C-alpha positions as CSV (number, residue, x, y, z in Angstrom):
1,X,0.5,-16.5,-15.8
2,X,2.9,-14.3,-13.4
3,X,4.1,-15.8,-9.9
4,X,1.7,-14.9,-7.3
5,X,3.3,-12.4,-4.6
6,X,0.8,-11.7,-1.9
7,X,0.6,-8.9,0.9
8,X,-1.5,-8.1,4.1
9,X,-2.4,-4.6,5.2
10,X,-3.7,-4.5,8.5
11,X,-6.2,-1.5,9.2
12,X,-4.7,0.6,12.4
13,X,-7.8,1.9,12.9
14,X,-10.6,0.2,16.1
15,X,-8.0,-1.8,16.9
16,X,-5.3,-2.0,20.2
17,X,-1.4,-2.3,20.1
18,X,-1.0,-5.8,21.2
19,X,-3.3,-7.1,18.4
20,X,-1.7,-5.3,16.0
21,X,1.9,-6.4,17.1
22,X,0.9,-10.1,17.2
23,X,-1.0,-10.1,14.2
24,X,2.2,-8.5,12.3
25,X,4.2,-11.1,13.7
26,X,2.0,-14.0,12.6
27,X,1.9,-12.2,8.9
28,X,5.6,-12.3,8.9
29,X,5.5,-16.6,10.3
30,X,2.6,-17.2,7.7
31,X,5.0,-15.9,5.1
32,X,3.4,-13.1,3.2
33,X,5.8,-11.4,1.2
34,X,4.7,-7.8,2.3
35,X,3.1,-6.3,5.5
36,X,1.3,-2.8,4.9
37,X,-0.6,0.1,7.2
38,X,-2.0,2.9,6.7
39,X,-1.1,6.5,7.0
40,X,-4.2,8.0,8.8
41,X,-4.2,9.9,12.0
42,X,-8.1,9.8,12.2
43,X,-9.8,6.5,11.2
44,X,-10.9,7.0,7.5
45,X,-13.8,3.8,7.8
46,X,-17.1,4.8,10.0
47,X,-16.8,7.3,12.9
48,X,-13.5,9.1,12.5
49,X,-12.8,9.2,16.1
50,X,-12.4,5.7,16.5
51,X,-8.5,4.8,17.8
52,X,-6.0,4.6,15.2
53,X,-2.3,4.2,15.5
54,X,0.3,6.5,13.5
55,X,1.7,5.0,10.1
56,X,6.1,5.4,10.5
57,X,6.1,4.6,13.9
58,X,4.3,1.2,13.3
59,X,6.5,0.5,10.9
60,X,9.1,0.5,12.9
61,X,7.9,-1.7,15.9
62,X,7.5,-3.9,13.3
63,X,10.4,-3.8,11.7
64,X,12.5,-4.8,15.1
65,X,10.4,-8.1,15.6
66,X,9.9,-9.4,12.2
67,X,12.0,-11.0,9.7
68,X,11.2,-12.0,6.1
69,X,8.2,-10.0,5.2
70,X,8.7,-6.4,3.2
71,X,7.0,-3.4,5.2
72,X,5.7,-0.3,3.9
73,X,2.5,2.6,4.1
74,X,-0.8,1.7,1.6
75,X,0.2,4.9,0.8
76,X,2.4,7.3,2.8
77,X,0.1,10.6,2.9
78,X,2.6,13.2,1.1
79,X,1.0,16.1,2.4
80,X,2.0,14.8,6.3
81,X,5.7,15.5,5.7
82,X,8.6,17.0,4.2
83,X,10.2,14.8,2.1
84,X,13.3,15.0,3.2
85,X,12.1,13.3,6.3
86,X,10.7,11.0,4.4
87,X,13.6,9.7,2.9
88,X,15.6,9.7,6.2
89,X,12.3,7.8,7.8
90,X,12.1,5.2,5.1
91,X,15.8,4.7,5.4
92,X,15.6,4.4,9.3
93,X,13.2,1.2,8.5
94,X,14.6,-0.5,6.0
95,X,18.4,-0.4,8.4
96,X,15.9,-1.5,11.3
97,X,14.2,-4.1,8.9
98,X,17.5,-5.7,7.4
99,X,16.8,-4.3,3.8
100,X,13.3,-4.7,3.5
101,X,11.6,-1.2,3.6
102,X,9.1,0.1,0.9
103,X,8.4,3.7,0.3
104,X,4.5,4.2,-0.3
105,X,3.2,7.5,-0.6
106,X,0.0,9.3,-2.8
107,X,-1.5,12.4,-2.8
108,X,-3.6,12.4,-0.1
109,X,-7.6,12.3,0.5
110,X,-8.7,12.6,3.7
111,X,-9.5,16.7,4.6
112,X,-11.2,16.2,8.2
113,X,-7.4,14.5,9.3
114,X,-5.9,17.9,7.8
115,X,-8.0,20.3,9.3
116,X,-8.2,19.1,12.7
117,X,-4.6,18.3,13.1
118,X,-3.6,21.6,10.9
119,X,-2.0,20.3,8.5
120,X,-2.0,22.0,5.0
121,X,-4.3,19.7,2.6
122,X,-3.6,22.5,-0.4
123,X,-5.6,24.0,-3.2
124,X,-7.5,20.7,-4.3
125,X,-6.7,17.8,-5.8
126,X,-4.3,18.1,-8.9
127,X,-2.3,20.3,-6.7
128,X,-1.2,17.6,-4.0
129,X,-0.8,15.5,-6.9
130,X,1.2,17.9,-8.3
131,X,3.0,18.1,-5.0
132,X,3.6,14.2,-4.7
133,X,5.4,14.2,-7.9
134,X,7.8,16.7,-6.8
135,X,8.8,15.2,-3.6
136,X,8.9,12.0,-4.9
137,X,11.2,13.3,-7.3
138,X,13.8,14.6,-4.5
139,X,13.3,11.4,-2.6
140,X,14.1,9.5,-5.0
141,X,17.3,11.4,-5.6
142,X,18.3,10.8,-1.8
143,X,17.6,7.5,-1.7
144,X,20.3,7.3,-4.6
145,X,22.9,9.4,-2.6
146,X,22.8,12.3,-4.9
147,X,23.3,15.5,-3.2
148,X,19.7,17.6,-3.8
149,X,19.6,21.3,-4.3
150,X,16.1,21.7,-5.5
151,X,13.5,25.1,-6.0
152,X,10.5,24.2,-6.9
153,X,6.8,24.8,-6.5
154,X,6.0,23.1,-2.9
155,X,9.6,22.3,-1.7
156,X,13.2,23.8,-1.6
157,X,16.6,22.0,-0.4
158,X,20.3,23.5,-0.6
159,X,22.9,21.0,-1.1
160,X,20.8,18.3,1.2
161,X,22.5,15.3,1.8
162,X,21.2,12.2,3.5
163,X,23.2,9.5,5.3
164,X,23.4,6.4,5.8
165,X,21.7,5.1,2.6
166,X,19.5,2.7,2.8
167,X,20.4,-0.8,2.6
168,X,18.4,-2.0,-0.9
169,X,19.7,-0.3,-3.9
170,X,17.2,0.8,-5.5
171,X,14.5,0.8,-2.6
172,X,11.6,0.4,-3.8
173,X,9.0,3.3,-4.4
174,X,4.9,2.2,-4.4
175,X,2.5,4.9,-5.6
176,X,-0.8,4.6,-5.1
177,X,-3.6,5.7,-7.2
178,X,-5.2,5.8,-10.4
179,X,-5.1,9.1,-11.9
180,X,-4.7,8.9,-15.4
181,X,-3.5,12.5,-16.0
182,X,-1.0,13.1,-13.2
183,X,-0.5,10.0,-10.7
184,X,0.2,7.4,-13.2
185,X,2.3,9.7,-15.0
186,X,3.9,9.9,-11.9
187,X,4.3,6.2,-11.6
188,X,6.0,6.0,-14.4
189,X,8.3,8.5,-14.3
190,X,9.4,7.0,-10.3
191,X,7.8,3.8,-9.2
192,X,8.6,0.5,-8.5
193,X,5.1,-0.7,-7.5
194,X,1.8,0.5,-8.5
195,X,-0.7,-0.2,-6.2
196,X,-4.8,0.3,-7.3
197,X,-8.1,-0.9,-7.2
198,X,-11.0,-1.9,-9.2
199,X,-12.8,-4.5,-11.1
200,X,-10.0,-6.0,-13.9
201,X,-11.6,-4.4,-16.6
202,X,-11.1,-1.2,-15.2
203,X,-7.7,-2.1,-14.2
204,X,-6.8,-2.9,-17.6
205,X,-7.8,0.5,-19.2
206,X,-5.9,2.4,-16.2
207,X,-3.0,0.0,-17.0
208,X,-3.0,1.3,-20.7
209,X,-2.7,4.7,-19.7
210,X,0.3,3.6,-17.8
211,X,1.8,2.2,-20.3
212,X,1.5,5.1,-23.1
213,X,3.2,7.0,-20.0
214,X,6.4,4.8,-19.6
215,X,6.7,5.3,-23.0
216,X,6.1,8.8,-23.2
217,X,8.7,9.6,-20.5
218,X,11.2,6.3,-21.6
219,X,10.7,3.9,-19.0
220,X,10.4,0.1,-19.6
221,X,7.0,-0.7,-18.3
222,X,8.0,-4.1,-17.1
223,X,10.0,-2.6,-14.3
224,X,7.1,-1.3,-12.5
225,X,5.2,-4.2,-10.2
226,X,1.2,-4.2,-10.8
227,X,-0.4,-4.8,-7.0
228,X,-4.5,-4.7,-6.3
229,X,-5.9,-4.2,-3.2
230,X,-8.9,-5.7,-1.6
231,X,-10.9,-6.2,1.6
232,X,-11.2,-10.1,2.0
233,X,-12.9,-12.7,3.9
234,X,-12.1,-16.7,2.9
235,X,-14.6,-19.1,4.5
236,X,-16.2,-22.3,3.6
237,X,-18.7,-20.3,1.1
238,X,-19.6,-16.9,0.4
239,X,-22.5,-16.9,2.3
240,X,-20.5,-17.5,5.4
241,X,-17.7,-15.4,4.6
242,X,-20.2,-12.9,4.4
243,X,-21.6,-13.2,7.8
244,X,-18.2,-12.3,9.1
245,X,-17.8,-9.4,7.1
246,X,-20.5,-8.0,8.5
247,X,-19.6,-8.4,12.2
248,X,-15.9,-6.7,11.2
249,X,-17.9,-3.7,9.9
250,X,-20.1,-3.0,12.7
251,X,-17.1,-3.5,15.2
252,X,-15.6,-0.6,12.7
253,X,-18.7,1.5,12.9
254,X,-18.8,1.2,9.3
255,X,-22.0,0.6,6.7
256,X,-22.0,-2.1,5.1
257,X,-22.5,-0.1,1.7
258,X,-19.7,2.2,2.7
259,X,-17.2,-0.2,1.0
260,X,-17.2,-0.9,-2.5
261,X,-17.2,-4.7,-3.1
262,X,-15.6,-7.1,-0.6
263,X,-14.1,-10.4,-1.9
264,X,-15.9,-12.9,0.2
265,X,-16.0,-16.2,-0.8
266,X,-14.4,-19.7,-0.6
267,X,-10.9,-20.4,-1.8
268,X,-11.8,-21.5,-4.8
269,X,-13.7,-18.7,-5.5
270,X,-11.1,-15.9,-4.4
271,X,-8.6,-17.3,-6.3
272,X,-10.8,-17.4,-9.5
273,X,-10.7,-13.7,-9.1
274,X,-7.3,-13.3,-8.5
275,X,-7.0,-15.4,-11.5
276,X,-8.5,-12.4,-13.5
277,X,-6.2,-10.0,-11.8
278,X,-3.1,-12.2,-13.0
279,X,-4.0,-12.4,-16.7
280,X,-3.7,-8.5,-16.8
281,X,-1.1,-8.4,-15.3
282,X,-1.7,-7.8,-11.7
283,X,1.1,-10.3,-9.8
284,X,0.3,-8.9,-6.2
285,X,-2.7,-8.8,-4.4
286,X,-2.8,-7.0,-1.0
287,X,-5.6,-8.0,0.7
288,X,-6.8,-5.6,3.7
289,X,-7.6,-6.9,7.4
290,X,-10.0,-4.5,9.3
291,X,-9.8,-5.4,13.2
292,X,-10.3,-7.8,15.1
293,X,-7.7,-9.4,12.7
294,X,-9.1,-12.5,11.1
295,X,-6.7,-15.2,11.3
296,X,-8.9,-17.9,9.3
297,X,-8.4,-15.5,6.3
298,X,-4.9,-15.2,6.8
299,X,-4.1,-18.8,7.0
300,X,-6.7,-20.0,4.1
301,X,-5.1,-17.4,1.9
302,X,-1.7,-18.4,2.3
303,X,-2.4,-22.2,2.4
304,X,-5.6,-22.8,0.7
305,X,-5.7,-20.3,-2.2
306,X,-2.0,-19.6,-3.2
307,X,-1.6,-23.2,-4.0
308,X,-4.4,-23.3,-6.4
309,X,-2.8,-20.3,-7.8
310,X,0.6,-21.6,-8.2
311,X,-0.7,-24.7,-9.8
312,X,-2.2,-23.2,-12.7
313,X,-0.8,-24.9,-15.9
314,X,1.8,-21.9,-16.7
315,X,2.1,-20.5,-13.7
């Protein structure tokens, strides 16, 4: 069974900066592999007009005060920024952090924040995914130190170069999403990490599609780290975890039916769920924490759940 990696995503809505900063430092001290936040400018759960912090400036601040965890957006909205600027931003964060940046990108989906901020949302999801594929192709070349001249459907560059290059070579690229025709093909072409949500059965089917795309583009599928996202609360039993979850959703002004299948339960129950994903090759779990950030879940995920999984025969 693959070695388990653990990441934490801190919701950037319904919080204040001191709480985000303090919890990010704690995630780093506890030994999590990754630390993530969103790339949204309106709250995405509940009332969209709740307080929310911007993604790249958050990562830059975290990069300066953490020491171990890799840092990324889960995932960056490709529509928000020119891809050349994205390459420069993530390279800067890589240097600030001493080589711990991850470039997370997705096609973007939240129309309201685009409309309100005057950001071009494109003509539809298919067009946004085409833009994503084009952007990632350019960014990957820039991060490797190529001079890029490119005239595409969405972007154009003339003898573009960037210095300095990232500390990491390669700097990991994470693609989020499970679209079978376009997103998974972009994953196959460019990504070092893939993030998805769903049941083990759903993700096993998506993984088979990803493998076919990898074969078609000549990519070794073993080069791509599979990561699964979840909303998580750990307590002594499921009832206690559910009560905590309900309180968190009230704080975030989010109906309980607005989020599919949160992972709620004891360390043993959570370990059993994770094992089902490990068995299909998803070796990384990224737990989302709404504000106010649940310190007990953080501690028990590392201190109780991880040991249960690393002691499984064959792990």
